[in-house]
C-alpha positions as a printed NumPy array, in Angstrom:
array([[ 11.145, -30.256, 195.716],
       [ 14.882, -29.735, 195.502],
       [ 16.429, -27.846, 192.616],
       [ 18.841, -29.866, 190.52 ],
       [ 21.498, -28.109, 188.466],
       [ 22.23 , -29.868, 185.179],
       [ 24.937, -28.846, 182.745],
       [ 25.39 , -30.19 , 179.222],
       [ 28.206, -30.025, 176.691],
       [ 26.961, -31.046, 173.231],
       [ 30.484, -31.2  , 171.802],
       [ 31.529, -33.763, 174.423],
       [ 27.966, -35.182, 174.537],
       [ 28.261, -35.196, 178.332],
       [ 25.87 , -34.034, 181.027],
       [ 26.482, -33.443, 184.708],
       [ 23.759, -33.538, 187.334],
       [ 24.831, -31.509, 190.393],
       [ 23.188, -32.777, 193.589],
       [ 24.476, -29.959, 195.788],
       [ 22.936, -26.62 , 196.724],
       [ 22.768, -23.991, 194.014],
       [ 26.161, -22.438, 193.389],
       [ 27.996, -25.074, 195.413],
       [ 30.222, -27.398, 193.43 ],
       [ 32.478, -29.194, 195.924],
       [ 35.497, -31.122, 194.748],
       [ 34.922, -34.788, 194.102],
       [ 37.023, -36.972, 196.409],
       [ 36.052, -40.289, 194.844],
       [ 34.572, -41.341, 191.518],
       [ 32.69 , -44.596, 191.126],
       [ 32.526, -45.492, 187.411],
       [ 29.48 , -47.414, 186.238],
       [ 29.927, -48.931, 182.792],
       [ 27.01 , -51.309, 182.416],
       [ 27.075, -53.263, 179.176],
       [ 23.285, -53.541, 179.299],
       [ 22.788, -49.806, 178.697],
       [ 25.821, -49.247, 176.465],
       [ 26.954, -46.141, 178.299],
       [ 29.172, -44.674, 180.956],
       [ 27.959, -43.027, 184.122],
       [ 30.258, -41.731, 186.862],
       [ 29.086, -41.153, 190.42 ],
       [ 31.03 , -38.438, 192.281],
       [ 31.294, -38.507, 196.071],
       [ 32.688, -35.876, 198.451],
       [ 35.242, -36.633, 201.177],
       [ 32.423, -37.637, 203.562],
       [ 31.012, -40.209, 201.145],
       [ 27.997, -38.124, 200.094],
       [ 26.916, -38.36 , 196.445],
       [ 27.444, -34.888, 194.974],
       [ 26.981, -35.444, 191.264],
       [ 26.351, -37.76 , 188.351],
       [ 28.235, -37.507, 185.063],
       [ 26.48 , -39.039, 182.061],
       [ 28.558, -39.711, 178.972],
       [ 26.819, -40.295, 175.626],
       [ 24.111, -38.139, 177.178],
       [ 21.97 , -37.802, 174.035],
       [ 21.256, -41.52 , 174.127],
       [ 20.885, -41.814, 177.909],
       [ 18.858, -38.779, 179.034],
       [ 15.431, -37.572, 177.91 ],
       [ 15.554, -34.736, 175.364],
       [ 13.667, -32.336, 177.686],
       [ 16.388, -32.745, 180.337],
       [ 19.149, -31.804, 177.892],
       [ 17.071, -28.923, 176.488],
       [ 16.648, -27.499, 180.012],
       [ 20.309, -27.95 , 181.009],
       [ 22.771, -25.064, 181.176],
       [ 24.901, -25.359, 178.063],
       [ 28.674, -25.443, 178.543],
       [ 29.505, -25.587, 174.833],
       [ 27.76 , -22.315, 174.007],
       [ 28.814, -20.224, 176.969],
       [ 25.301, -20.417, 178.501],
       [ 26.675, -21.038, 181.991]])
């Protein structure tokens, strides 16, 4: 099973799911915003220059992600990076 690096900022209420190897955070070349009315939230898909999905940003994360995912995430708002 692949490791997934998740960061969370409670102040911004935003989470980021890194889909790259540990320690690698390549620059996003293209962002595909998903703003589905049905789920009342904003999710951004980040792609690298080759078109590979490298990360998922979830805004309003407390209402979109399970509590255990946010509890396990590295916290950006507390310096737990």
